[in-house]
C-alpha positions as CSV (number, residue, x, y, z in Angstrom):
1,M,0.0,-0.2,0.1
2,S,1.5,3.5,-0.8
3,R,0.0,7.1,-0.5
4,A,0.3,10.3,-1.3
5,L,-1.3,13.7,0.5
6,L,-1.4,16.9,-0.8
7,K,-2.1,19.9,1.8
8,F,-3.9,23.0,1.7
9,V,-5.2,22.9,-2.1
10,R,-7.2,25.8,-3.2
11,V,-10.8,23.7,-3.5
12,S,-13.9,23.5,-1.5
13,P,-13.7,20.5,0.3
14,T,-17.3,19.9,-0.1
15,K,-16.8,19.9,-4.1
16,A,-14.0,17.7,-3.8
17,R,-15.8,15.0,-1.8
18,L,-18.1,14.4,-4.6
19,I,-15.3,13.4,-6.8
20,A,-13.3,11.1,-4.3
21,R,-16.3,9.5,-3.8
22,E,-16.8,8.7,-7.8
23,V,-13.2,7.0,-7.6
24,Q,-12.9,5.1,-4.4
25,G,-12.8,1.4,-4.9
26,M,-11.4,2.1,-8.7
27,N,-9.1,0.9,-10.8
28,A,-6.7,3.4,-10.4
29,E,-6.1,3.0,-14.7
30,L,-9.7,3.8,-14.7
31,A,-10.0,6.5,-12.2
32,L,-7.4,8.5,-14.2
33,A,-9.2,7.9,-17.3
34,A,-12.6,8.9,-15.7
35,L,-11.0,12.0,-14.2
36,E,-9.4,13.1,-17.2
37,F,-12.9,13.7,-18.8
38,M,-14.4,15.6,-15.6
39,P,-15.0,19.3,-15.7
40,N,-14.6,20.0,-12.2
41,K,-11.3,21.6,-10.9
42,A,-11.3,19.1,-8.2
43,A,-11.0,16.3,-10.8
44,G,-7.4,17.7,-12.1
45,I,-6.1,17.7,-8.5
46,I,-7.4,14.7,-7.4
47,S,-5.9,13.0,-10.9
48,K,-2.5,14.2,-9.8
49,V,-2.7,12.9,-6.4
50,I,-3.6,9.5,-7.7
51,A,-0.7,9.4,-10.3
52,S,1.4,10.2,-6.8
53,A,0.4,8.0,-4.7
54,V,0.5,4.9,-7.7
55,A,4.3,6.7,-8.3
56,N,5.2,6.6,-4.7
57,G,4.4,2.8,-4.4
58,D,6.6,2.1,-7.6
59,Y,3.5,0.4,-9.2
60,E,1.6,0.6,-12.2
61,P,-2.0,2.2,-12.6
62,E,-3.2,-0.9,-14.0
63,E,-2.2,-3.2,-11.1
64,V,-3.5,-1.2,-7.8
65,V,-7.1,0.0,-6.6
66,I,-7.8,3.2,-5.0
67,S,-8.5,1.7,-1.3
68,S,-9.2,5.1,0.3
69,C,-9.6,8.6,-0.8
70,R,-10.2,11.4,1.5
71,V,-10.6,15.0,1.7
72,D,-11.0,16.9,4.8
73,K,-11.3,20.6,5.5
74,A,-7.9,22.7,6.0
75,A,-8.1,26.4,7.1
76,V,-10.1,29.2,5.7
77,M,-8.5,32.1,4.1
78,K,-11.0,35.2,5.1
79,R,-11.3,38.3,2.8
80,W,-13.2,41.3,2.9
81,R,-15.1,43.2,-0.2
82,P,-16.2,46.6,0.7
83,R,-20.0,47.1,0.2
84,A,-22.9,49.7,0.4
85,R,-23.0,52.6,3.0
86,G,-19.4,51.8,4.6
87,T,-19.7,48.2,5.4
88,A,-17.6,45.3,4.4
89,S,-19.0,41.5,3.5
90,R,-16.6,38.7,4.1
91,I,-15.6,36.3,1.3
92,I,-14.2,32.6,2.5
93,K,-12.0,31.1,0.6
94,P,-11.7,27.2,1.6
95,T,-8.8,25.0,1.1
96,A,-8.5,21.2,1.6
97,H,-6.0,18.4,2.4
98,I,-6.4,15.4,-0.1
99,L,-5.3,11.5,1.1
100,V,-5.3,9.1,-1.7
101,E,-4.0,5.2,-0.6
102,V,-3.6,2.8,-3.4
103,A,-3.2,-0.9,-2.8
104,V,-2.6,-4.2,-4.6
105,P,-6.3,-6.0,-4.7
106,E,-5.9,-9.1,-2.8
107,K,-7.1,-12.4,-4.6
108,T,-10.0,-14.3,-3.2
109,E,-10.8,-17.8,-3.6
110,K,-13.4,-17.0,-6.7
111,D,-10.7,-15.4,-8.2
112,A,-7.8,-18.4,-8.0
C-alpha cells in the first residue's frame, strides 16, 4: 500500500468530496481515465494525487486499486469585500487536504 497527501489545496472540500467518492474503490487506471474528462477543478487535482500515490509505491496504474480517497477540511482564508454605506462582507476561501491510498487487490478464492 502506498499513499499521497496534498495539503492546503485551494478547492472546496465539499466539492472535492463529490469527486473523491466517485473514484474510491476503482482501479487506478480507470479512475485516471474517468477524471480526465470531468469538468471539475477538483478532478484534475485528485488525478495528480492518484498518479503520485501510484508512483510512490513503484506500481503501474493497472495493477492497483484506490483503497481510500479522503478529503479533509483545511484552513480557511478570510477576505473582505467593500459594500454599500461603508460596510464590508466577508469572503470565505476554503482549502482542503487530499489523501489517496492505493493498494494491490488481494486475491480471493473466486479469483484463484
